C-alpha positions, 0 to 999 in steps of 0.5 A: 499499500505504502508503494501507491502511494509513494508512487501517487505522490511522484507522478502528483509532484512531477505534474505539478511541474510541467511548465505552462506550454508543454506536455509531457505523455503518461507512458513517461511520467510513469518511466519517469517514477520508476513503473514504466509499465504504469501509464493506465496507472497513470491515466487513473490518478489523473482523473482521480487524482488531485484537481488542481494538478495541471493534467492538461499538460498529460496526453497520451504517446501520439499527443491525443487527448484524453477522453477520461478528462473531465468534459472529456477531449473538447475541454481538454483541448480548451484547457490547453489551447488557453495556455497557447497549445494548439491541436495538429488535428482536432484532438491531437497536440504536437508530441513532438514539439511540445514533449518535455523532460524534467532536468535530470540532477546531477 
């Protein structure tokens, strides 16, 4: 149980760092938090986690927006657009340009 709490805490701490105008993927977050096969768990944390965090900055590995985002893909797109992120397709962001990697401590 403590391990899940720790993973959730790490995920939320990482999401809190994503800069405005950039995105991370569920799988990328899972891997950076030590569980590379836990992308779906990150999605669950996003769905049920702290609503004050910038979950709009988390997308799937192709840059796709989330059906499970509060208000669906349309709301997800609107929240990203409010930060200056536009979609290259109706519900897909340019993952190659917008993907953010946190600085790794030396």
